[in-house]
C-alpha positions in Angstrom: 0.0 0.0 0.0 1.4 3.4 -0.9 1.6 6.3 1.5 -1.1 8.2 -0.5 -3.5 5.2 -0.4 -2.7 4.7 3.3 -3.5 8.3 4.1 -6.7 8.2 2.0 -7.8 5.1 3.9 -7.1 6.8 7.2 -9.2 9.9 6.1 -12.1 7.6 5.2 -11.7 5.7 8.5 -11.7 8.9 10.5 -15.2 9.5 9.4 -16.2 5.9 10.0 -15.0 6.1 13.6 -18.0 8.2 14.7 -20.0 5.0 14.3 -17.7 2.9 16.5 -19.3 0.0 18.3 -18.0 -3.0 20.3 -16.7 -4.3 17.0 -14.4 -1.4 16.4 -11.4 -3.7 15.7 -13.1 -4.7 12.5 -12.6 -1.2 11.1 -8.9 -1.7 11.1 -8.9 -4.7 8.7 -8.2 -2.6 5.6 -5.7 -0.3 7.3 -2.0 -0.9 6.9 -0.8 -0.5 10.5 2.8 -0.8 9.3 2.5 2.1 6.8 4.5 5.3 7.4 1.3 7.1 8.2 0.8 4.8 11.2 4.3 4.2 12.5 6.4 7.3 11.7 6.7 10.8 13.2 6.8 14.0 11.2 8.0 16.0 14.2 10.8 15.5 16.8 10.5 15.9 20.5 12.2 19.4 20.4 9.7 20.5 17.7 6.8 19.3 19.9 8.3 21.2 22.8 8.6 24.3 20.7 4.9 24.2 19.8 4.0 23.7 23.5 6.2 26.7 24.5 4.2 29.0 22.2 0.8 27.7 23.4 -1.5 29.7 25.6 -4.9 29.3 27.3 -6.5 31.2 24.4 -4.5 29.2 21.8 -3.6 25.7 23.0 -1.1 23.6 21.2 -2.7 22.1 18.1 -1.4 18.7 16.8 -4.5 17.8 14.8 -3.7 14.9 12.4 0.0 15.0 13.2 2.1 11.8 12.9 3.8 11.4 16.3 4.1 7.7 16.5 7.1 6.2 18.3 8.3 9.4 19.8 9.4 9.7 23.4 7.2 12.4 24.8 7.4 11.3 28.4 7.0 14.0 31.1 5.7 16.7 28.7 2.9 19.0 29.7 0.3 18.6 27.0 -2.5 19.9 29.0 -5.3 21.4 26.9 -3.5 20.3 23.7 -5.6 19.4 20.7 -4.5 16.0 19.4 -7.6 15.2 17.4 -6.9 12.4 14.9 -3.2 12.4 15.7 -1.2 9.2 15.3 0.5 8.3 18.6 0.9 4.6 18.0 3.6 3.2 20.4 4.4 6.7 21.5 5.9 7.0 25.0 3.9 9.4 27.2 5.0 8.2 30.6 4.1 10.7 33.4 3.0 13.2 30.7 0.2 15.7 31.5 -2.7 15.5 29.2 -5.3 17.1 31.4 -8.3 18.4 29.4 -6.5 17.3 26.2 -8.6 16.5 23.1 -7.7 13.1 21.8 -10.9 12.4 19.8 -10.3 9.9 17.0 -6.6 9.7 17.9 -4.6 6.6 17.4 -2.8 5.3 20.4 -2.3 1.7 19.6 0.2 0.2 22.1 1.0 3.7 23.5 2.7 3.9 26.9 0.8 6.3 29.2 2.0 4.8 32.5 1.5 7.3 35.2 0.1 9.9 32.9 -2.5 12.5 33.9 -5.6 12.7 31.6 -8.0 14.4 34.0 -11.0 15.8 32.1 -9.6 14.7 28.8 -11.8 13.8 25.8 -11.2 10.4 24.2 -14.0 10.0 21.8 -13.7 7.3 19.1 -10.0 6.9 20.0 -8.2 3.7 19.1 -6.2 2.6 22.2 -6.0 -1.2 21.9 -3.2 -2.6 24.0 -2.3 0.8 25.4 -0.6 0.8 28.8 -2.2 3.2 31.3 -1.0 1.7 34.6 -1.3 4.2 37.4 -2.8 6.8 35.0 -5.3 9.3 36.2 -8.3 9.7 33.9 -10.7 11.0 36.5 -13.5 13.1 35.1 -12.6 12.2 31.5 -15.0 11.4 28.7 -13.9 8.0 27.3 -15.7 6.4 24.4 -12.6 4.7 23.2 -11.6 1.2 22.2 -9.3 0.0 25.0 -9.3 -3.7 24.1 -6.5 -5.5 25.8 -5.3 -2.4 27.5 -3.5 -2.4 30.9 -4.9 0.0 33.5 -3.6 -1.5 36.7 -4.1 0.9 39.6 -5.4 3.6 37.3 -8.3 6.0 38.1 -11.4 6.6 36.1 -13.3 8.1 39.1 -16.2 10.2 38.0 -15.3 9.5 34.4 -18.0 9.0 31.7 -17.4 5.8 29.7 -21.0 4.9 29.2 -23.3 5.3 26.2 -25.4 8.5 26.3 -28.7 7.0 25.0 -30.0 10.6 24.3 -27.5 11.0 21.5 -26.8 7.7 19.7 -28.1 8.5 16.2 -24.7 7.6 14.7 -24.3 4.2 16.6 -23.6 3.0 20.1 -20.7 5.1 21.4 -19.2 3.7 24.6 -15.9 2.5 26.0 -14.7 -1.0 25.0 -12.6 -2.6 27.7 -12.8 -6.2 26.5 -10.0 -8.4 28.0 -8.4 -5.3 29.6 -6.4 -5.6 32.8 -8.2 -3.3 35.3 -6.9 -4.7 38.6 -7.2 -2.3 41.5 -8.9 0.3 39.2 -10.5 3.2 40.9 -13.8 3.5 39.2 -15.7 5.3 42.0 -18.9 7.0 40.7 -17.8 6.3 37.1 -20.5 5.9 34.4 -19.9 2.4 33.0 -23.4 1.9 31.6 -23.4 -0.3 28.5 -19.6 -0.5 28.5 -18.1 -3.7 27.1 -16.1 -5.3 30.0 -16.2 -8.8 28.8 -13.3 -10.9 30.1 -11.8 -7.9 31.8 -9.8 -8.4 35.0 -11.4 -6.3 37.7 -9.8 -8.0 40.7 -9.8 -5.6 43.7 -11.3 -2.8 41.6 -13.2 -0.1 43.5 -16.6 0.2 41.8 -18.3 2.1 44.6 -21.2 4.2 43.3 -20.4 3.2 39.7 -23.2 2.7 37.2 -23.0 -0.7 35.5 -26.4 -0.5 34.0 -26.6 -2.8 31.0 -22.9 -3.3 31.1 -21.4 -6.4 29.4 -19.5 -8.3 32.2 -19.5 -11.8 30.6 -16.4 -13.7 31.8 -15.1 -10.7 33.8 -13.2 -11.3 37.0 -14.5 -9.2 39.9 -12.8 -11.1 42.6 -12.5 -8.9 45.7 -14.0 -5.9 43.9 -15.7 -3.2 46.0 -19.3 -2.9 44.8 -20.9 -0.7 47.5 -23.7 1.3 45.8 -22.7 0.0 42.4 -25.8 -0.2 40.1 -26.1 -3.6 38.4 -29.5 -2.9 36.7 -29.5 -4.9 33.5 -25.8 -5.8 33.7 -25.0 -9.2 32.0 -23.0 -11.3 34.5 -22.9 -14.6 32.5 -19.8 -16.6 33.6 -18.4 -13.6 35.6 -16.4 -14.3 38.7 -17.8 -12.6 41.8 -15.8 -14.1 44.5 -15.5 -12.4 48.0 -16.9 -9.1 46.8 -16.9 -6.2 49.2 -20.4 -4.6 49.8 -22.5 -6.8 47.6 -25.3 -6.5 50.1 -25.3 -2.8 49.5 -25.1 -2.9 45.8 -28.1 -1.5 43.8 -30.4 -3.5 41.6 -28.3 -6.6 41.8 -31.5 -8.6 41.6 -32.1 -7.0 38.2 -28.8 -8.2 36.7 -28.9 -10.7 33.9 -27.6 -14.3 34.2 -27.0 -14.1 38.0 -27.6 -17.8 38.1 -24.6 -18.3 35.9 -22.2 -16.3 38.1 -19.0 -18.0 39.4 -19.0 -17.4 43.1 -16.3 -19.8 44.3 
C-alpha cells in the first residue's frame, strides 16, 4: 500500500470512527498498520516542545492529524492540547500531563501512558488497543474509546464517563470497550460504565463504589474482591463472571435486576 493510499484510507476511516461499536477492531482490517502514516513521526520531541512553548490558554497547542508515532514524549505537559486524529501509536507518554486534552479519533495503539494524567480529557472514538495506562489518572474524563486488551492496573477513572449516552446515539452506540483489559485495582468510583463492554476484563480488587454498571457487558469478567458498594447492576449481564469475595454486595443497587445471575461463578 502506498503512502497516498494509506492516508486516503485513514481519512475515510476517521469519518467511520464516529459510528464505532464494540466491533471497532473490524474497522482496522483494511488499514495498513505498518505504513509510514501509522508508525512514523513528522516531528521531533524538540519540535513538539517548541509548539508547546508557544501555546496559551487562548490558543492551546494544536497537533491535529499529526504523525507522532514512536516518539518519546514522556514527562511533557500537553494539558489542553488538541490531538484530534493524531497518530501516537507506540508513543511513550509516561508521566505526561494531558489534562483536558482533546484526543478524539486519535490513534494510540500500544502507546505507553504509564502514570500519565488525563484528568478531564476527551477520548471520543479513540483507538487505544493494548495501550498501557497503569497508574494513570483519567478522573472526570470522557472515554468512548476502544481499549481492548489495554492495561490500566491501579489507574483511576473516578467520575469519568465511559457509558453510552442514549439521548445521543443516532450515529451508533458510542461507549468504551474494555474487553480483555487488565483493570486490577482500578479506581472507578462513581464512574459511568453503563453499556460498557467489560467482557473478560480483570477487575480484581477494583473499586466500583457508586459506579453505574447499567446494562454493562460483564460476561467472563473477574470481579474477585471488587468493592461494589452502591454500584448499580441494573440490566448488567453477568454470565460466567467471577464474583468471589466481593466487598459490599449486600449494599449494591439493583443486583436482583442483573442478567444471568444464576450463571455467576461465586467460588
